[in-house]
C-alpha positions as CSV (number, residue, x, y, z in Angstrom):
1,X,-32.7,3.1,-3.2
2,X,-29.5,2.2,-1.4
3,X,-28.5,4.9,1.2
4,X,-25.2,5.5,-0.5
5,X,-26.9,6.5,-3.7
6,X,-29.5,8.6,-1.8
7,X,-26.9,10.5,0.1
8,X,-24.9,11.1,-3.3
9,X,-28.0,12.7,-4.7
10,X,-28.9,14.7,-1.6
11,X,-25.4,16.0,-1.1
12,X,-26.2,18.3,-4.1
13,X,-29.0,19.9,-2.1
14,X,-27.6,21.8,0.8
15,X,-30.8,22.1,2.6
16,X,-31.5,18.4,2.7
17,X,-31.0,16.8,6.1
18,X,-30.7,12.9,6.1
19,X,-32.2,11.0,9.1
20,X,-29.2,9.2,10.4
21,X,-29.8,6.8,13.4
22,X,-28.7,8.1,16.8
23,X,-25.3,6.4,17.6
24,X,-24.9,4.5,20.7
25,X,-23.6,6.1,23.9
26,X,-19.8,6.7,24.5
27,X,-17.6,4.8,23.9
28,X,-19.0,4.2,20.5
29,X,-15.9,3.9,18.1
30,X,-14.5,0.4,17.4
31,X,-14.8,-0.9,21.0
32,X,-18.1,-0.4,22.8
33,X,-18.6,-0.4,26.6
34,X,-18.2,-3.9,28.1
35,X,-16.3,-5.4,25.1
36,X,-12.9,-4.8,27.0
37,X,-13.4,-8.1,28.7
38,X,-13.4,-10.0,25.3
39,X,-10.2,-8.3,24.4
40,X,-8.6,-9.2,27.7
41,X,-9.8,-12.9,27.3
42,X,-8.3,-13.0,23.7
43,X,-5.0,-11.7,25.0
44,X,-4.9,-14.4,27.7
45,X,-5.5,-17.2,25.3
46,X,-3.9,-16.1,22.0
47,X,-0.1,-15.6,22.3
48,X,0.1,-13.4,19.2
49,X,-2.5,-11.0,20.5
50,X,-0.7,-11.1,23.9
51,X,2.5,-10.0,21.9
52,X,0.7,-7.1,20.3
53,X,-0.8,-6.0,23.7
54,X,2.7,-6.2,25.2
55,X,4.1,-4.0,22.4
56,X,1.3,-1.4,22.8
57,X,2.0,-1.4,26.6
58,X,5.8,-1.0,26.2
59,X,5.1,1.9,23.8
60,X,2.7,3.6,26.4
61,X,5.2,3.1,29.2
62,X,8.0,4.9,27.1
63,X,5.6,7.7,26.3
64,X,4.5,8.5,29.8
65,X,7.7,10.6,30.4
66,X,8.0,12.0,26.9
67,X,7.0,15.6,26.2
68,X,3.8,16.0,24.1
69,X,4.5,15.9,20.3
70,X,5.4,19.4,18.9
71,X,4.0,20.9,15.8
72,X,7.1,21.2,13.4
73,X,7.0,21.2,9.7
74,X,9.0,18.8,7.5
75,X,8.6,20.3,4.1
76,X,4.8,20.7,3.6
77,X,3.9,18.0,6.2
78,X,3.8,18.1,9.9
79,X,6.9,16.3,11.1
80,X,6.0,12.8,12.1
81,X,2.3,13.7,12.0
82,X,1.2,10.2,12.9
83,X,2.6,10.5,16.5
84,X,-0.5,12.2,18.0
85,X,-2.9,9.5,16.6
86,X,-0.5,6.7,17.7
87,X,0.0,8.0,21.2
88,X,-3.8,8.7,21.8
89,X,-4.8,5.4,20.4
90,X,-2.4,3.3,22.3
91,X,-2.7,5.1,25.5
92,X,-6.5,5.0,25.4
93,X,-6.5,1.3,24.5
94,X,-4.1,0.6,27.4
95,X,-6.3,2.4,29.8
96,X,-9.6,0.7,28.7
97,X,-8.1,-2.7,28.5
98,X,-5.7,-2.6,31.6
99,X,-7.4,0.1,33.8
100,X,-4.2,2.0,34.6
101,X,-5.3,5.6,35.0
102,X,-1.8,7.0,34.1
103,X,-2.5,6.1,30.5
104,X,-5.7,7.9,30.4
105,X,-4.1,11.0,31.9
106,X,-1.2,10.9,29.5
107,X,-3.5,10.5,26.5
108,X,-5.5,13.7,27.7
109,X,-2.2,15.7,27.9
110,X,-1.5,14.6,24.3
111,X,-5.0,15.7,23.2
112,X,-4.8,19.0,24.9
113,X,-1.5,19.7,23.4
114,X,-2.8,19.0,19.8
115,X,-5.7,21.2,20.5
116,X,-3.2,24.0,21.0
117,X,-1.6,23.7,17.6
118,X,-2.3,26.7,15.3
119,X,-3.9,24.3,12.8
120,X,-3.6,20.7,11.8
121,X,-2.1,21.7,8.5
122,X,-5.1,21.6,6.0
123,X,-2.9,22.2,3.1
124,X,-1.8,18.6,3.5
125,X,-5.1,17.2,4.5
126,X,-3.7,13.9,5.6
127,X,-2.3,15.5,8.6
128,X,-5.7,16.9,9.6
129,X,-7.4,13.5,8.9
130,X,-4.9,11.5,11.2
131,X,-4.9,14.1,14.1
132,X,-8.7,14.3,13.9
133,X,-9.0,10.5,14.2
134,X,-6.7,10.4,17.2
135,X,-8.5,13.2,18.9
136,X,-11.9,11.5,18.2
137,X,-10.7,8.3,19.6
138,X,-9.5,10.0,22.8
139,X,-12.6,12.1,23.1
140,X,-14.9,9.1,22.7
141,X,-12.9,6.4,24.7
142,X,-11.9,8.8,27.6
143,X,-15.1,10.8,27.7
144,X,-15.8,10.0,31.2
145,X,-12.2,10.6,32.4
146,X,-12.0,14.2,31.1
147,X,-13.4,17.3,32.8
148,X,-16.1,19.3,31.0
149,X,-13.5,22.0,30.3
150,X,-11.1,19.4,28.7
151,X,-13.9,17.9,26.6
152,X,-14.9,21.3,25.3
153,X,-11.3,22.2,24.4
154,X,-10.9,19.0,22.4
155,X,-14.1,19.2,20.8
156,X,-13.5,22.9,19.7
157,X,-10.1,21.8,18.1
158,X,-11.9,19.1,16.2
159,X,-14.6,21.5,15.0
160,X,-12.1,24.1,14.0
161,X,-9.2,22.0,12.6
162,X,-11.1,19.2,11.3
163,X,-14.8,20.1,10.3
164,X,-14.2,23.6,9.4
165,X,-11.0,22.9,7.4
166,X,-13.0,20.4,5.4
167,X,-15.4,23.2,4.1
168,X,-12.6,24.8,2.2
169,X,-12.6,23.3,-1.3
170,X,-9.0,24.0,-2.1
171,X,-7.8,21.9,0.9
172,X,-10.6,19.4,0.8
173,X,-9.8,18.3,-2.8
174,X,-9.7,14.7,-1.5
175,X,-13.5,14.5,-1.9
176,X,-12.9,14.3,-5.7
177,X,-10.0,11.9,-5.5
178,X,-9.9,8.3,-6.5
179,X,-7.0,7.2,-4.3
180,X,-5.9,6.8,-0.7
181,X,-6.4,10.4,0.4
182,X,-10.2,10.0,-0.1
183,X,-10.2,6.9,2.2
184,X,-7.9,8.5,4.9
185,X,-9.3,11.9,5.1
186,X,-12.9,10.6,5.0
187,X,-12.2,8.1,7.7
188,X,-10.5,10.7,10.0
189,X,-13.4,13.2,9.6
190,X,-16.1,10.5,10.1
191,X,-14.4,9.4,13.4
192,X,-14.7,13.1,14.4
193,X,-18.2,13.3,13.4
194,X,-19.2,10.2,15.3
195,X,-17.3,11.3,18.5
196,X,-19.0,14.7,18.5
197,X,-22.4,13.6,17.3
198,X,-24.3,14.9,20.2
199,X,-22.4,18.2,20.3
200,X,-22.2,19.1,16.6
201,X,-25.1,17.4,14.9
202,X,-25.2,19.6,11.8
203,X,-21.6,19.4,11.1
204,X,-21.5,15.7,11.9
205,X,-24.3,14.9,9.4
206,X,-22.5,17.1,6.8
207,X,-19.2,15.0,7.3
208,X,-21.1,11.8,6.8
209,X,-23.1,13.2,3.8
210,X,-19.7,14.0,2.1
211,X,-18.3,10.8,3.0
212,X,-21.1,8.8,1.4
213,X,-21.1,11.2,-1.6
214,X,-17.4,10.6,-2.3
215,X,-16.0,7.5,-0.7
216,X,-17.3,5.3,-3.5
217,X,-14.9,7.0,-6.0
218,X,-12.0,5.1,-4.5
219,X,-14.0,2.0,-3.8
220,X,-15.0,2.0,-7.6
221,X,-11.8,3.0,-9.2
222,X,-9.0,2.0,-6.7
223,X,-9.8,-1.6,-6.6
224,X,-10.2,-3.9,-9.5
225,X,-13.1,-6.4,-9.6
226,X,-10.6,-9.0,-8.3
227,X,-9.6,-6.8,-5.4
228,X,-6.2,-5.5,-6.6
229,X,-5.3,-2.1,-5.1
230,X,-4.1,0.2,-7.9
231,X,-1.5,2.0,-5.8
232,X,0.2,-1.2,-4.7
233,X,1.1,-3.1,-1.6
234,X,2.2,-0.3,0.8
235,X,-0.6,2.1,-0.1
236,X,-3.2,-0.7,0.5
237,X,-1.7,-0.7,4.0
238,X,-2.5,3.0,4.2
239,X,-5.7,3.6,2.2
240,X,-7.4,0.3,3.0
241,X,-6.5,0.3,6.6
242,X,-8.3,3.6,7.1
243,X,-11.2,2.3,4.8
244,X,-11.6,-0.7,7.3
245,X,-11.5,1.7,10.3
246,X,-14.2,3.8,8.6
247,X,-16.4,0.8,8.1
248,X,-15.8,-0.5,11.7
249,X,-16.5,2.9,13.2
250,X,-19.9,3.1,11.4
251,X,-20.8,-0.5,12.5
252,X,-19.9,0.1,16.1
253,X,-21.7,3.4,16.4
254,X,-24.8,2.8,14.2
255,X,-25.0,-1.0,14.2
256,X,-24.2,-1.3,10.4
257,X,-22.2,0.5,7.7
258,X,-25.4,2.3,6.6
259,X,-24.9,1.0,3.0
260,X,-21.5,2.4,2.4
261,X,-20.0,-0.9,1.2
262,X,-23.2,-2.1,-0.7
263,X,-22.1,-3.3,-4.2
264,X,-18.3,-3.1,-3.4
265,X,-17.4,-6.7,-2.8
266,X,-14.2,-5.9,-4.8
267,X,-12.9,-4.3,-1.6
268,X,-13.5,-7.4,0.5
269,X,-11.5,-9.3,-2.2
270,X,-8.5,-7.1,-1.6
271,X,-7.5,-9.4,1.2
272,X,-6.7,-12.1,-1.3
273,X,-4.7,-9.5,-3.4
274,X,-2.6,-8.7,-0.5
275,X,-2.0,-12.4,0.4
276,X,-0.6,-12.8,-3.1
277,X,1.6,-9.9,-3.0
278,X,3.8,-11.6,-0.4
279,X,6.9,-13.1,-2.0
280,X,8.6,-16.1,-0.3
281,X,11.8,-14.2,0.2
282,X,10.2,-11.8,2.6
283,X,9.7,-9.0,0.1
284,X,6.5,-7.8,-1.4
285,X,5.7,-7.2,-5.1
286,X,6.9,-3.6,-4.7
287,X,5.6,-1.8,-7.8
288,X,4.8,1.8,-7.5
289,X,5.9,3.9,-4.5
290,X,6.2,0.9,-2.2
291,X,8.8,-0.3,0.4
292,X,10.4,-3.5,-0.5
293,X,9.7,-5.4,2.8
294,X,6.4,-7.3,3.2
295,X,5.6,-6.0,6.5
296,X,2.9,-7.7,8.7
297,X,-0.5,-6.2,7.9
298,X,-2.6,-6.9,10.9
299,X,-5.6,-4.9,9.5
300,X,-6.2,-8.1,7.4
301,X,-7.6,-9.7,10.6
302,X,-10.8,-7.5,10.2
303,X,-11.1,-8.8,6.6
304,X,-10.5,-12.3,7.6
305,X,-13.4,-12.1,10.0
306,X,-15.6,-10.4,7.5
307,X,-15.0,-12.9,4.7
308,X,-14.6,-15.9,6.8
309,X,-11.2,-16.6,5.3
310,X,-8.7,-16.7,8.1
311,X,-6.1,-18.0,5.8
312,X,-5.5,-14.4,4.8
313,X,-3.7,-14.1,8.1
314,X,-1.3,-17.1,7.5
315,X,1.4,-15.0,5.8
316,X,1.0,-12.2,8.3
317,X,1.4,-14.5,11.3
318,X,4.6,-16.1,9.7
319,X,6.0,-12.6,9.2
320,X,5.3,-11.8,12.8
321,X,6.8,-15.0,14.2
322,X,9.8,-14.6,11.7
323,X,10.5,-11.2,13.1
324,X,10.1,-12.3,16.7
325,X,7.3,-9.7,16.9
326,X,9.8,-6.8,16.6
327,X,8.6,-3.5,15.3
328,X,4.9,-4.0,16.0
329,X,4.8,-0.7,17.9
330,X,5.7,1.2,14.6
331,X,2.2,0.6,13.4
332,X,0.1,3.3,14.7
333,X,-3.2,1.4,14.2
334,X,-2.0,-1.7,16.2
335,X,-4.6,-1.4,18.9
336,X,-7.2,-2.4,16.3
337,X,-5.5,-5.8,16.0
338,X,-6.6,-7.3,19.3
339,X,-9.9,-5.6,18.9
340,X,-10.7,-6.9,15.4
341,X,-9.0,-10.3,16.0
342,X,-10.4,-11.2,19.4
343,X,-12.5,-14.1,18.1
344,X,-9.8,-15.7,15.8
345,X,-8.1,-18.9,16.8
346,X,-4.5,-18.2,15.6
347,X,-3.4,-21.8,16.6
348,X,-5.5,-23.2,13.6
349,X,-5.0,-21.0,10.8
350,X,-5.2,-22.7,7.3
351,X,-2.5,-22.6,4.7
352,X,-3.6,-20.5,1.7
353,X,-4.6,-22.7,-1.2
354,X,-4.3,-20.3,-4.3
355,X,-1.2,-20.1,-6.5
356,X,-2.4,-17.7,-9.2
357,X,-3.8,-14.2,-9.3
358,X,-4.7,-12.3,-12.4
359,X,-6.4,-9.0,-12.5
360,X,-7.2,-6.1,-14.8
361,X,-8.3,-2.6,-13.6
362,X,-6.1,0.5,-13.5
363,X,-3.1,-1.7,-12.7
364,X,-3.3,-5.2,-14.3
365,X,-1.1,-7.7,-12.5
366,X,-0.3,-11.3,-12.9
367,X,1.0,-13.3,-9.9
368,X,2.2,-16.9,-9.5
369,X,3.6,-18.5,-6.5
370,X,4.5,-22.3,-6.3
371,X,3.7,-22.7,-2.5
372,X,3.2,-21.0,0.9
373,X,5.4,-22.9,3.3
374,X,9.1,-22.4,2.1
375,X,11.3,-19.6,1.4
376,X,12.6,-21.5,-1.6
377,X,9.2,-21.5,-3.4
378,X,9.2,-19.7,-6.7
379,X,7.3,-16.5,-7.3
380,X,6.6,-14.5,-10.6
381,X,4.9,-11.1,-10.6
382,X,4.3,-9.1,-13.7
383,X,2.9,-5.6,-13.9
384,X,1.0,-3.7,-16.7
385,X,-1.0,-0.5,-16.3
386,X,-0.3,3.1,-16.9
387,X,2.9,5.0,-15.7
388,X,1.1,8.4,-14.9
389,X,-1.3,6.7,-12.5
390,X,-1.0,7.8,-8.8
391,X,2.4,6.7,-7.3
392,X,3.3,4.6,-10.4
393,X,6.8,4.1,-11.7
394,X,8.1,3.6,-15.3
395,X,7.7,-0.1,-14.7
396,X,4.9,-1.1,-17.1
397,X,6.0,-4.4,-18.6
398,X,8.3,-5.2,-15.6
399,X,8.4,-8.3,-13.6
400,X,10.0,-9.7,-10.3
401,X,11.1,-13.2,-9.9
402,X,12.2,-15.3,-6.7
403,X,13.4,-18.8,-6.6
404,X,15.5,-21.0,-4.2
405,X,15.4,-18.2,-1.6
406,X,17.0,-15.8,-4.1
407,X,15.6,-12.6,-5.6
408,X,16.8,-13.1,-9.2
409,X,14.6,-10.3,-10.7
410,X,14.3,-7.4,-8.3
411,X,12.5,-4.0,-7.9
412,X,14.4,-1.3,-5.9
413,X,11.2,0.1,-4.4
414,X,10.5,3.7,-3.2
415,X,12.6,6.5,-1.9
416,X,11.6,8.9,0.8
417,X,9.4,11.7,-0.5
418,X,11.1,14.2,1.7
419,X,14.6,13.4,0.5
420,X,13.4,14.1,-3.1
421,X,11.3,17.1,-2.3
422,X,14.0,18.8,-0.4
423,X,16.3,18.5,-3.5
424,X,13.8,20.2,-5.8
425,X,12.2,17.1,-7.4
426,X,8.8,17.9,-8.8
427,X,7.6,14.6,-7.3
428,X,3.8,15.0,-7.8
429,X,3.8,16.2,-11.4
430,X,3.2,13.1,-13.6
431,X,3.6,14.7,-17.0
432,X,5.9,13.1,-19.6
433,X,8.8,15.4,-18.9
434,X,8.4,15.5,-15.1
435,X,11.5,15.4,-13.0
436,X,9.6,12.7,-11.1
437,X,10.7,10.2,-13.8
438,X,14.4,11.3,-13.5
439,X,14.6,9.6,-10.0
440,X,16.5,6.4,-10.6
441,X,14.2,4.2,-8.6
442,X,11.1,5.7,-10.4
443,X,12.4,6.1,-13.9
444,X,12.9,3.4,-16.5
445,X,16.6,2.6,-16.1
446,X,16.3,0.6,-12.8
447,X,13.3,-1.6,-13.9
448,X,13.1,-4.9,-15.6
449,X,12.1,-3.5,-19.0
450,X,13.7,-2.4,-22.2
451,X,14.7,1.3,-23.0
452,X,15.2,2.4,-26.4
453,X,17.6,5.2,-27.5
454,X,17.7,6.4,-23.8
455,X,14.1,7.5,-23.9
456,X,11.6,7.0,-21.3
457,X,8.4,5.2,-22.2
458,X,5.1,7.2,-22.9
459,X,3.6,7.8,-19.5
460,X,0.0,8.2,-20.6
461,X,-0.5,4.9,-22.4
462,X,-2.5,2.1,-20.7
463,X,-1.4,-1.4,-21.1
464,X,-3.4,-4.5,-20.4
465,X,-2.5,-8.2,-20.7
466,X,-3.4,-9.8,-24.1
467,X,-3.1,-13.3,-22.6
468,X,-2.4,-15.0,-19.3
469,X,-1.2,-18.6,-18.6
470,X,-2.2,-20.3,-15.3
471,X,-1.1,-23.9,-16.1
472,X,1.7,-26.1,-14.6
473,X,3.4,-26.1,-18.1
474,X,3.4,-22.4,-18.3
475,X,2.8,-19.6,-15.9
476,X,3.0,-16.0,-17.1
477,X,1.4,-13.2,-19.2
478,X,1.7,-11.5,-22.6
479,X,1.2,-7.8,-23.6
480,X,1.5,-5.5,-26.5
481,X,3.7,-2.6,-25.4
482,X,4.3,-0.8,-28.8
483,X,2.2,2.3,-27.6
484,X,4.7,3.0,-24.7
485,X,7.6,3.1,-27.3
486,X,5.8,4.6,-30.3
487,X,8.6,7.2,-30.5
488,X,11.3,4.6,-31.6
489,X,9.4,1.3,-32.3
490,X,6.8,0.3,-34.8
491,X,6.1,-3.0,-33.1
492,X,6.8,-4.4,-29.5
493,X,5.2,-7.4,-27.9
494,X,6.5,-9.0,-24.6
495,X,5.8,-12.4,-23.0
496,X,7.1,-13.4,-19.6
497,X,6.6,-16.9,-18.4
498,X,8.0,-19.8,-16.2
499,X,8.3,-23.3,-17.4
500,X,10.0,-26.6,-16.6
501,X,10.2,-28.9,-13.6
502,X,10.4,-26.8,-10.4
503,X,10.1,-23.7,-12.6
504,X,13.6,-24.1,-13.7
505,X,13.4,-21.6,-16.6
506,X,12.2,-18.1,-16.7
507,X,11.6,-16.9,-20.4
508,X,11.2,-13.4,-21.7
509,X,10.3,-12.9,-25.4
510,X,10.5,-9.5,-26.8
511,X,9.3,-9.1,-30.4
512,X,10.6,-5.7,-31.9
513,X,10.5,-3.7,-35.1
514,X,12.3,-0.4,-35.3
515,X,10.6,2.8,-36.5
516,X,12.0,5.2,-39.1
517,X,15.4,5.6,-37.4
518,X,17.9,3.2,-35.7
519,X,17.0,1.9,-32.3
520,X,19.6,1.2,-29.5
521,X,17.7,-1.3,-27.3
522,X,18.9,-2.0,-23.7
523,X,17.4,-5.1,-22.2
524,X,17.7,-4.7,-18.3
525,X,17.4,-7.0,-15.3
526,X,17.8,-5.7,-11.8
527,X,19.1,-8.4,-9.4
528,X,20.6,-9.1,-6.0
529,X,22.7,-12.0,-7.4
530,X,26.4,-11.6,-8.2
531,X,27.1,-11.5,-12.0
532,X,29.8,-12.3,-14.4
533,X,29.8,-12.2,-18.3
534,X,30.3,-15.5,-19.9
535,X,30.2,-14.3,-23.5
536,X,28.3,-11.7,-25.6
537,X,25.2,-13.6,-25.3
538,X,25.2,-14.9,-21.7
539,X,25.7,-13.8,-18.0
540,X,26.2,-16.0,-15.1
541,X,24.3,-15.1,-11.8
542,X,25.1,-16.7,-8.6
543,X,24.0,-16.3,-5.0
544,X,24.0,-18.6,-1.8
545,X,25.3,-21.6,-3.8
546,X,22.6,-21.3,-6.5
547,X,23.5,-20.5,-10.1
548,X,21.4,-19.3,-13.1
549,X,22.5,-18.5,-16.7
550,X,20.9,-15.5,-18.4
551,X,21.1,-16.0,-22.1
552,X,20.1,-14.1,-25.2
553,X,18.9,-16.0,-28.3
554,X,17.3,-15.0,-31.4
555,X,19.4,-11.9,-32.3
556,X,22.9,-10.6,-32.0
557,X,23.6,-8.6,-28.9
558,X,26.1,-7.6,-26.2
559,X,26.0,-8.7,-22.7
560,X,26.5,-6.0,-20.1
561,X,26.7,-5.4,-16.5
562,X,25.9,-1.9,-15.0
563,X,26.0,-0.3,-11.7
564,X,22.8,0.2,-9.8
565,X,24.4,3.3,-8.1
566,X,22.8,6.3,-9.7
567,X,25.7,8.6,-8.8
568,X,23.5,11.7,-8.3
569,X,22.9,13.8,-5.2
570,X,19.2,13.1,-5.3
571,X,19.1,9.4,-5.4
572,X,19.4,6.7,-2.6
573,X,22.3,4.3,-3.2
574,X,21.5,0.6,-4.0
575,X,24.4,-1.3,-2.8
576,X,22.9,-4.7,-2.7
577,X,21.8,-4.7,-6.4
578,X,23.5,-4.7,-9.9
579,X,22.0,-4.3,-13.4
580,X,22.6,-6.9,-16.1
581,X,21.4,-7.4,-19.6
582,X,22.0,-7.0,-23.2
583,X,22.2,-4.3,-25.7
584,X,20.9,-4.8,-29.3
585,X,21.0,-2.3,-32.4
586,X,18.3,-2.3,-34.9
587,X,18.5,-0.4,-38.2
588,X,15.5,1.6,-39.3
589,X,12.6,-0.8,-40.0
590,X,14.6,-3.8,-38.7
591,X,12.8,-6.6,-36.8
592,X,14.2,-8.8,-34.1
593,X,13.2,-11.3,-31.5
594,X,15.0,-11.1,-28.1
595,X,14.7,-14.5,-26.5
596,X,16.0,-14.2,-23.1
597,X,16.1,-17.2,-20.7
598,X,17.2,-17.4,-17.0
599,X,17.9,-21.1,-16.4
600,X,19.1,-23.1,-13.4
601,X,22.6,-24.5,-13.9
602,X,24.9,-26.6,-11.7
């Protein structure tokens, strides 16, 4: 029986004690004693790792004269709660790799400061997890540099604010979660458990028991069999990054992951998912609560080594070089990059070979891109799924499309949670009438879908693709969406595909039949291009010398151009976008086919 399954069973028996192996001596988390020289050699020979190391040192030098991070609340979170983890991780790394004791001393100051917090905010357990991880890294990596009194103070804080907090069910609900909270919180606590293994054996074993008895929930449900992460690009960067650190910590301390990942090859396939989420224009396929920019995901280095597919890093290196390595120090887990990538030859990365990615699972996706080496490559991403899933928007049936370096079909991405919560938006309620879906970027009116009679789609209905095309002649997908619009439509099927030489034509075919009352249908496209109405059935789009014609055929409608500015005090402005499309009226029971094409024109 796999250890993971055994633990899941034994966790139900409080008196059971699992015989975990003894971890190695300090330092045991991520970078063991003597491995610093490998990192130094990699930095000396790989310019990209040298850039990362320089960014870490620059951050540390700026931190030396800053006051320790205070515990202030921003809504129900600790303000900038990632700062203690980032400072301790960066400073401890800088000391171990470069030997300057100033960095160790400053890291210890930060740890002692966090130990004085009244608590680490267990009501928002992500705060607990991140601070626990930072304190554990500092405790483990700087064990020999701290006095016994300092070690006891840090260890006591981890026990009280981390371990004891995880025993309160109402705060530790993440143990039953199927999303990123499970990964982040388990990872932070396991770091604490491994760091304090010799001092707190009973609590440390309890933490590992609970991790092995719960982490599989996200591994099983959060990733499709093809590796797609249900919560999208940005949340892969959060949840999966901490999952990687969890695995790496077990391996460094115990010599293996103790069976945690047995049977979850879908997780290791998620690197391919992230690779395909990069759009040629520098954006990501930003469905759900994701930022628009495709930031460099350096945690993919670990997956590249694990899978033997170093092409996973090709888009990431292109992004780093394109940004001239700016903002690297905004990533709090950056020290793991030179650690995990120390054996990678970045001068010889292969160009990715795949052009298609299609997946089922909680969030079915279809992705096509024509190539990997030009901003002018074409890209089509189509999303299905269920609106009420975690972090999802009213975007089922929506699509994004880039070509010729232009974002012709866009998604506005996410808005700051605090900006919405501070205005009274019930952001985490995913019921049909939740004010979450009144937010412009989250609700239906900004996405590339239809709306009928001004209603939002049914948030509880799951939609999968009925067909996909992965051929040169046609690239796209088809789905039956009628259950989303049952209030107004008897039938609704949508197909989205590219065709023609150089993907010259994007086609969207919507087959509709009204229900027992008239249906006012608005067909919507969010774009960064400039727009002008040609006639009632066509709109010209143009940007950077490129032109496309958006045309409605098959039924009578009226072309429209609408502002992407919500005009409310809760929504962010969207100055670089405009909404275009068509309105069509169907009488009760009437059928129509809306054939919309977006064609290149001269």
